[in-house]
Jmol script that loads the backbone (N, CA, C; Angstrom):
load data "model"
ATOM      1  N   MET A   1     -61.237  28.312  40.358  1.00  0.00           N
ATOM      2  CA  MET A   1     -60.782  27.326  39.436  1.00  0.00           C
ATOM      3  C   MET A   1     -59.463  26.781  39.970  1.00  0.00           C
ATOM      4  N   THR A   2     -59.220  25.513  39.683  1.00  0.00           N
ATOM      5  CA  THR A   2     -58.017  24.902  40.201  1.00  0.00           C
ATOM      6  C   THR A   2     -56.914  24.953  39.162  1.00  0.00           C
ATOM      7  N   ASN A   3     -55.640  24.910  39.643  1.00  0.00           N
ATOM      8  CA  ASN A   3     -54.482  24.959  38.761  1.00  0.00           C
ATOM      9  C   ASN A   3     -54.149  23.524  38.352  1.00  0.00           C
ATOM     10  N   ASN A   4     -54.345  23.163  37.089  1.00  0.00           N
ATOM     11  CA  ASN A   4     -54.100  21.814  36.595  1.00  0.00           C
ATOM     12  C   ASN A   4     -52.734  21.662  35.916  1.00  0.00           C
ATOM     13  N   VAL A   5     -51.808  22.544  36.165  1.00  0.00           N
ATOM     14  CA  VAL A   5     -50.491  22.492  35.552  1.00  0.00           C
ATOM     15  C   VAL A   5     -49.568  21.687  36.464  1.00  0.00           C
ATOM     16  N   ALA A   6     -48.960  20.640  35.904  1.00  0.00           N
ATOM     17  CA  ALA A   6     -48.037  19.824  36.697  1.00  0.00           C
ATOM     18  C   ALA A   6     -46.710  20.528  36.808  1.00  0.00           C
ATOM     19  N   SER A   7     -46.066  20.333  37.904  1.00  0.00           N
ATOM     20  CA  SER A   7     -44.749  20.951  38.048  1.00  0.00           C
ATOM     21  C   SER A   7     -43.708  20.008  37.458  1.00  0.00           C
ATOM     22  N   VAL A   8     -42.730  20.590  36.781  1.00  0.00           N
ATOM     23  CA  VAL A   8     -41.679  19.820  36.120  1.00  0.00           C
ATOM     24  C   VAL A   8     -40.352  20.242  36.731  1.00  0.00           C
ATOM     25  N   THR A   9     -39.592  19.237  37.137  1.00  0.00           N
ATOM     26  CA  THR A   9     -38.268  19.567  37.641  1.00  0.00           C
ATOM     27  C   THR A   9     -37.335  19.786  36.455  1.00  0.00           C
ATOM     28  N   SER A  10     -36.279  20.518  36.689  1.00  0.00           N
ATOM     29  CA  SER A  10     -35.364  20.800  35.579  1.00  0.00           C
ATOM     30  C   SER A  10     -34.612  19.525  35.191  1.00  0.00           C
ATOM     31  N   VAL A  11     -34.489  19.342  33.903  1.00  0.00           N
ATOM     32  CA  VAL A  11     -33.800  18.174  33.352  1.00  0.00           C
ATOM     33  C   VAL A  11     -32.477  18.655  32.783  1.00  0.00           C
ATOM     34  N   PRO A  12     -31.363  18.006  33.195  1.00  0.00           N
ATOM     35  CA  PRO A  12     -30.089  18.454  32.645  1.00  0.00           C
ATOM     36  C   PRO A  12     -30.021  18.192  31.143  1.00  0.00           C
ATOM     37  N   GLN A  13     -29.421  19.117  30.442  1.00  0.00           N
ATOM     38  CA  GLN A  13     -29.272  18.988  28.993  1.00  0.00           C
ATOM     39  C   GLN A  13     -28.173  17.968  28.696  1.00  0.00           C
ATOM     40  N   PRO A  14     -28.377  17.115  27.682  1.00  0.00           N
ATOM     41  CA  PRO A  14     -27.317  16.163  27.330  1.00  0.00           C
ATOM     42  C   PRO A  14     -26.090  16.914  26.820  1.00  0.00           C
ATOM     43  N   ILE A  15     -24.938  16.365  27.136  1.00  0.00           N
ATOM     44  CA  ILE A  15     -23.687  16.982  26.694  1.00  0.00           C
ATOM     45  C   ILE A  15     -23.421  16.549  25.257  1.00  0.00           C
ATOM     46  N   ALA A  16     -23.225  17.514  24.409  1.00  0.00           N
ATOM     47  CA  ALA A  16     -22.964  17.215  22.999  1.00  0.00           C
ATOM     48  C   ALA A  16     -21.568  16.623  22.874  1.00  0.00           C
ATOM     49  N   PRO A  17     -21.428  15.571  22.059  1.00  0.00           N
ATOM     50  CA  PRO A  17     -20.093  14.984  21.898  1.00  0.00           C
ATOM     51  C   PRO A  17     -19.165  15.983  21.217  1.00  0.00           C
ATOM     52  N   THR A  18     -17.955  15.990  21.681  1.00  0.00           N
ATOM     53  CA  THR A  18     -16.983  16.891  21.060  1.00  0.00           C
ATOM     54  C   THR A  18     -16.367  16.203  19.854  1.00  0.00           C
ATOM     55  N   ILE A  19     -16.232  16.936  18.802  1.00  0.00           N
ATOM     56  CA  ILE A  19     -15.645  16.413  17.565  1.00  0.00           C
ATOM     57  C   ILE A  19     -14.191  16.852  17.538  1.00  0.00           C
ATOM     58  N   PRO A  20     -13.276  15.878  17.442  1.00  0.00           N
ATOM     59  CA  PRO A  20     -11.856  16.272  17.441  1.00  0.00           C
ATOM     60  C   PRO A  20     -11.530  17.099  16.208  1.00  0.00           C
ATOM     61  N   ALA A  21     -10.604  17.980  16.399  1.00  0.00           N
ATOM     62  CA  ALA A  21     -10.171  18.820  15.282  1.00  0.00           C
ATOM     63  C   ALA A  21      -9.486  17.946  14.226  1.00  0.00           C
ATOM     64  N   VAL A  22      -9.698  18.288  12.982  1.00  0.00           N
ATOM     65  CA  VAL A  22      -9.085  17.548  11.887  1.00  0.00           C
ATOM     66  C   VAL A  22      -7.606  17.921  11.820  1.00  0.00           C
ATOM     67  N   VAL A  23      -6.778  16.903  11.870  1.00  0.00           N
ATOM     68  CA  VAL A  23      -5.339  17.137  11.804  1.00  0.00           C
ATOM     69  C   VAL A  23      -4.920  17.107  10.345  1.00  0.00           C
ATOM     70  N   GLN A  24      -4.340  18.177   9.908  1.00  0.00           N
ATOM     71  CA  GLN A  24      -3.885  18.267   8.526  1.00  0.00           C
ATOM     72  C   GLN A  24      -2.496  17.652   8.423  1.00  0.00           C
ATOM     73  N   PRO A  25      -2.279  16.736   7.470  1.00  0.00           N
ATOM     74  CA  PRO A  25      -0.938  16.170   7.311  1.00  0.00           C
ATOM     75  C   PRO A  25       0.030  17.242   6.816  1.00  0.00           C
ATOM     76  N   GLU A  26       1.273  17.035   7.165  1.00  0.00           N
ATOM     77  CA  GLU A  26       2.284  17.974   6.700  1.00  0.00           C
ATOM     78  C   GLU A  26       2.455  17.832   5.196  1.00  0.00           C
ATOM     79  N   PRO A  27       2.602  18.917   4.491  1.00  0.00           N
ATOM     80  CA  PRO A  27       2.775  18.817   3.037  1.00  0.00           C
ATOM     81  C   PRO A  27       4.076  18.091   2.715  1.00  0.00           C
ATOM     82  N   ARG A  28       3.989  17.234   1.716  1.00  0.00           N
ATOM     83  CA  ARG A  28       5.160  16.466   1.299  1.00  0.00           C
ATOM     84  C   ARG A  28       5.561  16.895  -0.098  1.00  0.00           C
ATOM     85  N   ASN A  29       6.831  16.871  -0.333  1.00  0.00           N
ATOM     86  CA  ASN A  29       7.328  17.196  -1.663  1.00  0.00           C
ATOM     87  C   ASN A  29       7.847  15.908  -2.292  1.00  0.00           C
ATOM     88  N   ASP A  30       6.905  15.067  -2.751  1.00  0.00           N
ATOM     89  CA  ASP A  30       7.265  13.780  -3.337  1.00  0.00           C
ATOM     90  C   ASP A  30       7.913  13.926  -4.702  1.00  0.00           C
ATOM     91  N   ASN A  31       7.722  15.056  -5.351  1.00  0.00           N
ATOM     92  CA  ASN A  31       8.272  15.215  -6.691  1.00  0.00           C
ATOM     93  C   ASN A  31       9.794  15.166  -6.697  1.00  0.00           C
ATOM     94  N   VAL A  32      10.408  15.616  -5.602  1.00  0.00           N
ATOM     95  CA  VAL A  32      11.865  15.596  -5.539  1.00  0.00           C
ATOM     96  C   VAL A  32      12.355  14.154  -5.532  1.00  0.00           C
ATOM     97  N   ASP A  33      11.752  13.309  -4.694  1.00  0.00           N
ATOM     98  CA  ASP A  33      12.159  11.912  -4.619  1.00  0.00           C
ATOM     99  C   ASP A  33      11.691  11.125  -5.840  1.00  0.00           C
ATOM    100  N   ALA A  34      10.497  11.404  -6.325  1.00  0.00           N
ATOM    101  CA  ALA A  34       9.939  10.645  -7.443  1.00  0.00           C
ATOM    102  C   ALA A  34      10.752  10.836  -8.713  1.00  0.00           C
ATOM    103  N   SER A  35      11.308  12.001  -8.902  1.00  0.00           N
ATOM    104  CA  SER A  35      12.069  12.233 -10.127  1.00  0.00           C
ATOM    105  C   SER A  35      13.432  11.539 -10.087  1.00  0.00           C
ATOM    106  N   ARG A  36      13.806  11.042  -8.924  1.00  0.00           N
ATOM    107  CA  ARG A  36      15.097  10.358  -8.816  1.00  0.00           C
ATOM    108  C   ARG A  36      15.020   8.939  -9.360  1.00  0.00           C
ATOM    109  N   TYR A  37      13.829   8.369  -9.430  1.00  0.00           N
ATOM    110  CA  TYR A  37      13.671   6.976  -9.822  1.00  0.00           C
ATOM    111  C   TYR A  37      13.047   6.854 -11.206  1.00  0.00           C
ATOM    112  N   ARG A  38      13.333   5.737 -11.850  1.00  0.00           N
ATOM    113  CA  ARG A  38      12.819   5.490 -13.198  1.00  0.00           C
ATOM    114  C   ARG A  38      12.295   4.060 -13.261  1.00  0.00           C
ATOM    115  N   LEU A  39      11.146   3.878 -13.851  1.00  0.00           N
ATOM    116  CA  LEU A  39      10.561   2.550 -14.034  1.00  0.00           C
ATOM    117  C   LEU A  39      10.870   2.072 -15.441  1.00  0.00           C
ATOM    118  N   THR A  40      11.434   0.868 -15.542  1.00  0.00           N
ATOM    119  CA  THR A  40      11.673   0.270 -16.848  1.00  0.00           C
ATOM    120  C   THR A  40      10.912  -1.037 -16.928  1.00  0.00           C
ATOM    121  N   ILE A  41      10.434  -1.351 -18.111  1.00  0.00           N
ATOM    122  CA  ILE A  41       9.706  -2.592 -18.351  1.00  0.00           C
ATOM    123  C   ILE A  41      10.420  -3.316 -19.481  1.00  0.00           C
ATOM    124  N   GLU A  42      10.890  -4.533 -19.181  1.00  0.00           N
ATOM    125  CA  GLU A  42      11.628  -5.318 -20.164  1.00  0.00           C
ATOM    126  C   GLU A  42      10.829  -6.565 -20.525  1.00  0.00           C
ATOM    127  N   ALA A  43      10.786  -6.896 -21.795  1.00  0.00           N
ATOM    128  CA  ALA A  43      10.114  -8.122 -22.226  1.00  0.00           C
ATOM    129  C   ALA A  43      11.002  -9.308 -21.881  1.00  0.00           C
ATOM    130  N   ALA A  44      10.388 -10.357 -21.294  1.00  0.00           N
ATOM    131  CA  ALA A  44      11.147 -11.547 -20.908  1.00  0.00           C
ATOM    132  C   ALA A  44      10.727 -12.751 -21.735  1.00  0.00           C
ATOM    133  N   GLY A  45       9.927 -12.550 -22.751  1.00  0.00           N
ATOM    134  CA  GLY A  45       9.480 -13.650 -23.599  1.00  0.00           C
ATOM    135  C   GLY A  45       8.243 -14.337 -23.031  1.00  0.00           C
ATOM    136  N   ASN A  46       7.537 -15.055 -23.882  1.00  0.00           N
ATOM    137  CA  ASN A  46       6.316 -15.774 -23.492  1.00  0.00           C
ATOM    138  C   ASN A  46       5.322 -14.880 -22.763  1.00  0.00           C
ATOM    139  N   ASN A  47       5.117 -13.672 -23.275  1.00  0.00           N
ATOM    140  CA  ASN A  47       4.181 -12.717 -22.671  1.00  0.00           C
ATOM    141  C   ASN A  47       4.512 -12.420 -21.217  1.00  0.00           C
ATOM    142  N   ARG A  48       5.776 -12.399 -20.875  1.00  0.00           N
ATOM    143  CA  ARG A  48       6.222 -12.080 -19.521  1.00  0.00           C
ATOM    144  C   ARG A  48       7.055 -10.814 -19.581  1.00  0.00           C
ATOM    145  N   PHE A  49       7.013 -10.061 -18.491  1.00  0.00           N
ATOM    146  CA  PHE A  49       7.745  -8.800 -18.423  1.00  0.00           C
ATOM    147  C   PHE A  49       8.457  -8.693 -17.088  1.00  0.00           C
ATOM    148  N   ILE A  50       9.551  -7.937 -17.076  1.00  0.00           N
ATOM    149  CA  ILE A  50      10.295  -7.654 -15.856  1.00  0.00           C
ATOM    150  C   ILE A  50      10.192  -6.153 -15.610  1.00  0.00           C
ATOM    151  N   TYR A  51       9.718  -5.801 -14.428  1.00  0.00           N
ATOM    152  CA  TYR A  51       9.565  -4.404 -14.037  1.00  0.00           C
ATOM    153  C   TYR A  51      10.700  -4.055 -13.084  1.00  0.00           C
ATOM    154  N   LYS A  52      11.429  -2.978 -13.389  1.00  0.00           N
ATOM    155  CA  LYS A  52      12.548  -2.563 -12.549  1.00  0.00           C
ATOM    156  C   LYS A  52      12.404  -1.091 -12.187  1.00  0.00           C
ATOM    157  N   VAL A  53      12.695  -0.786 -10.928  1.00  0.00           N
ATOM    158  CA  VAL A  53      12.780   0.598 -10.482  1.00  0.00           C
ATOM    159  C   VAL A  53      14.262   0.897 -10.318  1.00  0.00           C
ATOM    160  N   LEU A  54      14.749   1.854 -11.103  1.00  0.00           N
ATOM    161  CA  LEU A  54      16.172   2.201 -11.107  1.00  0.00           C
ATOM    162  C   LEU A  54      16.396   3.572 -10.477  1.00  0.00           C
ATOM    163  N   ASP A  55      17.506   3.701  -9.771  1.00  0.00           N
ATOM    164  CA  ASP A  55      17.923   4.994  -9.238  1.00  0.00           C
ATOM    165  C   ASP A  55      18.635   5.731 -10.370  1.00  0.00           C
ATOM    166  N   ARG A  56      18.146   6.899 -10.743  1.00  0.00           N
ATOM    167  CA  ARG A  56      18.740   7.644 -11.859  1.00  0.00           C
ATOM    168  C   ARG A  56      20.163   8.095 -11.560  1.00  0.00           C
ATOM    169  N   VAL A  57      20.450   8.370 -10.301  1.00  0.00           N
ATOM    170  CA  VAL A  57      21.767   8.894  -9.941  1.00  0.00           C
ATOM    171  C   VAL A  57      22.817   7.796  -9.951  1.00  0.00           C
ATOM    172  N   THR A  58      22.531   6.662  -9.289  1.00  0.00           N
ATOM    173  CA  THR A  58      23.533   5.603  -9.155  1.00  0.00           C
ATOM    174  C   THR A  58      23.383   4.497 -10.188  1.00  0.00           C
ATOM    175  N   GLY A  59      22.206   4.394 -10.819  1.00  0.00           N
ATOM    176  CA  GLY A  59      21.957   3.317 -11.765  1.00  0.00           C
ATOM    177  C   GLY A  59      21.607   1.999 -11.088  1.00  0.00           C
ATOM    178  N   GLU A  60      21.505   2.002  -9.774  1.00  0.00           N
ATOM    179  CA  GLU A  60      21.216   0.797  -8.994  1.00  0.00           C
ATOM    180  C   GLU A  60      19.756   0.366  -9.174  1.00  0.00           C
ATOM    181  N   VAL A  61      19.538  -0.963  -9.236  1.00  0.00           N
ATOM    182  CA  VAL A  61      18.179  -1.501  -9.287  1.00  0.00           C
ATOM    183  C   VAL A  61      17.644  -1.496  -7.862  1.00  0.00           C
ATOM    184  N   ILE A  62      16.612  -0.709  -7.623  1.00  0.00           N
ATOM    185  CA  ILE A  62      16.021  -0.595  -6.290  1.00  0.00           C
ATOM    186  C   ILE A  62      15.065  -1.751  -6.044  1.00  0.00           C
ATOM    187  N   ARG A  63      14.225  -2.066  -7.028  1.00  0.00           N
ATOM    188  CA  ARG A  63      13.245  -3.132  -6.896  1.00  0.00           C
ATOM    189  C   ARG A  63      13.036  -3.765  -8.251  1.00  0.00           C
ATOM    190  N   GLN A  64      12.850  -5.081  -8.271  1.00  0.00           N
ATOM    191  CA  GLN A  64      12.579  -5.795  -9.516  1.00  0.00           C
ATOM    192  C   GLN A  64      11.450  -6.779  -9.268  1.00  0.00           C
ATOM    193  N   LEU A  65      10.493  -6.792 -10.184  1.00  0.00           N
ATOM    194  CA  LEU A  65       9.378  -7.738 -10.119  1.00  0.00           C
ATOM    195  C   LEU A  65       9.226  -8.417 -11.459  1.00  0.00           C
ATOM    196  N   PRO A  66       9.159  -9.700 -11.568  1.00  0.00           N
ATOM    197  CA  PRO A  66       9.426 -10.669 -10.510  1.00  0.00           C
ATOM    198  C   PRO A  66      10.897 -10.658 -10.121  1.00  0.00           C
ATOM    199  N   ARG A  67      11.169 -11.135  -8.925  1.00  0.00           N
ATOM    200  CA  ARG A  67      12.542 -11.143  -8.408  1.00  0.00           C
ATOM    201  C   ARG A  67      13.454 -11.996  -9.293  1.00  0.00           C
ATOM    202  N   GLU A  68      14.748 -11.769  -9.156  1.00  0.00           N
ATOM    203  CA  GLU A  68      15.735 -12.496  -9.972  1.00  0.00           C
ATOM    204  C   GLU A  68      15.654 -13.997  -9.745  1.00  0.00           C
ATOM    205  N   GLU A  69      15.379 -14.405  -8.504  1.00  0.00           N
ATOM    206  CA  GLU A  69      15.293 -15.833  -8.199  1.00  0.00           C
ATOM    207  C   GLU A  69      14.159 -16.497  -8.980  1.00  0.00           C
ATOM    208  N   VAL A  70      13.066 -15.790  -9.115  1.00  0.00           N
ATOM    209  CA  VAL A  70      11.919 -16.316  -9.858  1.00  0.00           C
ATOM    210  C   VAL A  70      12.256 -16.406 -11.340  1.00  0.00           C
ATOM    211  N   GLU A  71      12.968 -15.417 -11.846  1.00  0.00           N
ATOM    212  CA  GLU A  71      13.378 -15.439 -13.245  1.00  0.00           C
ATOM    213  C   GLU A  71      14.329 -16.594 -13.526  1.00  0.00           C
ATOM    214  N   LYS A  72      15.229 -16.894 -12.583  1.00  0.00           N
ATOM    215  CA  LYS A  72      16.137 -18.028 -12.756  1.00  0.00           C
ATOM    216  C   LYS A  72      15.362 -19.339 -12.803  1.00  0.00           C
ATOM    217  N   LEU A  73      14.348 -19.460 -11.954  1.00  0.00           N
ATOM    218  CA  LEU A  73      13.518 -20.668 -11.979  1.00  0.00           C
ATOM    219  C   LEU A  73      12.810 -20.799 -13.323  1.00  0.00           C
ATOM    220  N   ALA A  74      12.287 -19.691 -13.830  1.00  0.00           N
ATOM    221  CA  ALA A  74      11.544 -19.737 -15.086  1.00  0.00           C
ATOM    222  C   ALA A  74      12.451 -20.132 -16.251  1.00  0.00           C
ATOM    223  N   SER A  75      13.734 -19.764 -16.183  1.00  0.00           N
ATOM    224  CA  SER A  75      14.641 -20.100 -17.287  1.00  0.00           C
ATOM    225  C   SER A  75      15.279 -21.477 -17.118  1.00  0.00           C
ATOM    226  N   ASP A  76      15.091 -22.131 -15.976  1.00  0.00           N
ATOM    227  CA  ASP A  76      15.648 -23.461 -15.724  1.00  0.00           C
ATOM    228  C   ASP A  76      14.788 -24.511 -16.426  1.00  0.00           C
ATOM    229  N   PRO A  77      15.352 -25.281 -17.366  1.00  0.00           N
ATOM    230  CA  PRO A  77      14.536 -26.257 -18.101  1.00  0.00           C
ATOM    231  C   PRO A  77      14.044 -27.415 -17.225  1.00  0.00           C
ATOM    232  N   THR A  78      14.681 -27.645 -16.091  1.00  0.00           N
ATOM    233  CA  THR A  78      14.238 -28.744 -15.218  1.00  0.00           C
ATOM    234  C   THR A  78      13.141 -28.319 -14.257  1.00  0.00           C
ATOM    235  N   TYR A  79      12.897 -27.029 -14.160  1.00  0.00           N
ATOM    236  CA  TYR A  79      11.876 -26.538 -13.232  1.00  0.00           C
ATOM    237  C   TYR A  79      10.483 -26.802 -13.787  1.00  0.00           C
ATOM    238  N   ARG A  80       9.623 -27.302 -12.933  1.00  0.00           N
ATOM    239  CA  ARG A  80       8.206 -27.480 -13.263  1.00  0.00           C
ATOM    240  C   ARG A  80       7.401 -26.709 -12.225  1.00  0.00           C
ATOM    241  N   GLY A  81       6.437 -25.972 -12.674  1.00  0.00           N
ATOM    242  CA  GLY A  81       5.617 -25.169 -11.771  1.00  0.00           C
ATOM    243  C   GLY A  81       5.057 -25.986 -10.618  1.00  0.00           C
ATOM    244  N   GLY A  82       5.189 -25.449  -9.405  1.00  0.00           N
ATOM    245  CA  GLY A  82       4.686 -26.122  -8.224  1.00  0.00           C
ATOM    246  C   GLY A  82       5.657 -27.120  -7.637  1.00  0.00           C
ATOM    247  N   LYS A  83       6.862 -27.230  -8.164  1.00  0.00           N
ATOM    248  CA  LYS A  83       7.832 -28.212  -7.691  1.00  0.00           C
ATOM    249  C   LYS A  83       9.007 -27.542  -6.957  1.00  0.00           C
ATOM    250  N   ILE A  84       8.768 -26.424  -6.301  1.00  0.00           N
ATOM    251  CA  ILE A  84       9.843 -25.761  -5.584  1.00  0.00           C
ATOM    252  C   ILE A  84      10.244 -26.578  -4.364  1.00  0.00           C
ATOM    253  N   VAL A  85       9.244 -27.122  -3.654  1.00  0.00           N
ATOM    254  CA  VAL A  85       9.499 -27.913  -2.456  1.00  0.00           C
ATOM    255  C   VAL A  85       9.276 -29.369  -2.778  1.00  0.00           C
ATOM    256  N   ASP A  86      10.244 -30.196  -2.460  1.00  0.00           N
ATOM    257  CA  ASP A  86      10.113 -31.634  -2.680  1.00  0.00           C
ATOM    258  C   ASP A  86       9.394 -32.245  -1.477  1.00  0.00           C
ATOM    259  N   THR A  87       8.147 -32.656  -1.677  1.00  0.00           N
ATOM    260  CA  THR A  87       7.360 -33.205  -0.570  1.00  0.00           C
ATOM    261  C   THR A  87       7.391 -34.710  -0.521  1.00  0.00           C
ATOM    262  N   THR A  88       8.122 -35.338  -1.444  1.00  0.00           N
ATOM    263  CA  THR A  88       8.216 -36.810  -1.416  1.00  0.00           C
ATOM    264  C   THR A  88       9.270 -37.217  -0.403  1.00  0.00           C
ATOM    265  N   VAL A  89       8.984 -38.280   0.315  1.00  0.00           N
ATOM    266  CA  VAL A  89       9.916 -38.739   1.353  1.00  0.00           C
ATOM    267  C   VAL A  89      10.465 -40.084   0.988  1.00  0.00           C
TER     268      VAL A  89
END
end "model"
wireframe off; spacefill off
backbone 0.3
color backbone group
């Protein structure tokens, strides 16, 4: 009887992709910094509000939304929305 088995050359195995190790972020202690600041919300009339982030230690306003410049525009009786830049020549 004849041998009907084909010969097979060795096939290299595919290289499995390496998965990078997960880098753990360093733990942060945000509570120390977060307790230093205070959020205040003030009514500005006409269903508008001013949001301020204050430093509890110094009393300084860290951030205000909307900015003071915008509030000045809103209180200016000559200001009309969309008229910040004069495009007429």
